[in-house]
N, C-alpha and C positions, 0 to 999 in steps of 0.2 A: 197645424200646418205640417208638423213632423209626420203624423200618422198618414196624412194625405200623400206626402212625398214618398213614404215607405211603400204604401199601397201602389202608387204609380210606378215605382221602380220594380216592384214585384210583378205587376201586370205587364209592364214592358218586357221584362225578362222572360216571363212565361210566353208572351207573344212572340218574342224572338225565337225561343226554343221551338214553339209550335210551328211557326211559319218556315223556319229553316229546316225543319225535319220533314216537311210535306213537299215532295217534289211534284206531285200531281195536285193541282189547286182545288180540285173537286173531291176526288176519291180518297186521298191519303188521310190517315187519322193519327192523332197523337192523344195520349191519355189526358194530358193537361187541358185539352180543349173542352173536355167534359167536366173536369175537376175544378179548374180555376173559377169559372162562373159561380159555382156553389160556395167557394171561399169568398168571393167578392160581394155577394148579396148582404151578408151581415155588416161588412164595411160600409156599404152605402146607407144602410139603416142607421148605423152608429154615427156616421158623418152628419146626417141631417140632425140627429139629436145633439151632437157635439156643437154644431153651428148654432143651434137654438140656445144651448146653454151659454155659449160665448156671447150671443146677443143679449140674453137675459141678464148676465152678470156685468156686461159692459155698462149698463145703465146704473150700476151700483158702485162703480169704481170712482175713486176720488177725481173730481173734475168733470164727471159725467153723470152725477146723481140726477135722478128724476124724482121729484117729490110730489106726492107720495109714490112709493114703488108701484108700478103698474100691476094689474091683476094678471094671472096666467093667460087668460083669454086675450087681454089687450096686448100683452107681450108677444103672444103667438101671432096675432094679427099684424103687429108691427114687423115681426120677423118675416112673415110671408110677404108683406109689401116690399120689404128691403131685399129679400133673397128668393123671390118666387121662381125665377128661372133656374137657379141652382137646385131648389127643392124639386121642381118639375123634372130636371135632368136626372136627379137621383131616383125619383119615382119611376121614370121611364126605364132606367137601367134595371130596376127590380121587377117592374110589372110587364115590360115589353121585351127588353134585351135578354133577360135571364131565361124566360120561356123559349124564346127563339133559339138561344144558344144551346139549351139543354134538351128541348123536346122537338121543336119544329124541324131543325136541320137534319135529324136522323142520321148523324154521323158523317154528313157531307160538309165540305167547305171549311175544314179545320184551318187550312192555310189562310183563308180570309179572316176567320176569327182571330188568328194569331196576329195578323197585320193590324186589325182593329184594336187589339189590346195594346199594340205598340204606340197608338195615338196618345197614350198617357205619358209618353216620355217628356213632353213639355211641362207637365204639371209641377215637378219639383222646382223648375225655374220660376214658374208663376208664384209658388209659395215662398221661395227665397226672396223674390222681388217684394212681396207684401211685407215680409219680415224686415227687410232692409228699409223700406219706407216707414214702417212702424217705429224703428229705432233711428229715424232721420239720417239714414246713410245713403240717400238717393244720389248724392253727389260724389260717391266714391268710385274708384276703379272697379271694385267688386260689383257694384250695381250696373255699371256699363258692360262689364264682361258677362254678367248674368243676363242682361237684356239682349246681348248678341246671341248667347246660347239659346235663349227663349225664342228669338226670331228664327234661328236656324232649325231648331227642333219643331217649332210650330209649323213652319213652312214644309219641312220634309214629312213630318208624321201626321199632320192634319190636313193641310191644303193639298199637297201632292199625293196623299194617300189614295184617294179614289181614282185619279188617272192611272196610278201605278197598279191598282187592283184590276182595272179594265185592261191595261196592257198585259198583265200576267195571265189573265183569263184568255185574252185574244191570242197570245203567244202559244198557250197550251192547246187552243182549239184551231190554230192556224188562221185566225181572222185578223184583218187590219183593225187598228184601234177604233176607227170611226164606225165600224160595223158591229162592235161588241155590244153596245146598249140594246140593239134590236135582236141580239142573239142570246141574251141571258136566259137561263132556265127559269 
């Protein structure tokens, strides 16, 4: 959870630097927009492996023993059944988002990439919430404060992100918000 939180803070920071440096939403460029995705790919690969190791070893911890220990194939199957969406998310980041961010964009839209990186800002709060639940601290003030921070960051950085991106593009192009989807390049 710590590594995920650190990566999320770094991604959000890079995203803020990129988006705040790009005044033209299409044409302005920032060197981090081409560099950070290359840094993030190894993280996504590592994270899938680390999640699998956690799943694998959780079955061997006192109170969670599985007798006999499952084969690697059985453990991998159980892991995929449990965390398929997260594995697919990580695979899509590596196999789709990375090529789009580094090859297909051809130096355009760094502002949008920066904003999308800031979507990770809610991740540390998700991770802290899971840690607090793991240590049975879900009834503490810290858990409630963390939940409020998660709600605010999720709303701002994930839910309202796309309407904001449409608004920013429309403002740049002199279009009303409702005409933006039909005018995208």
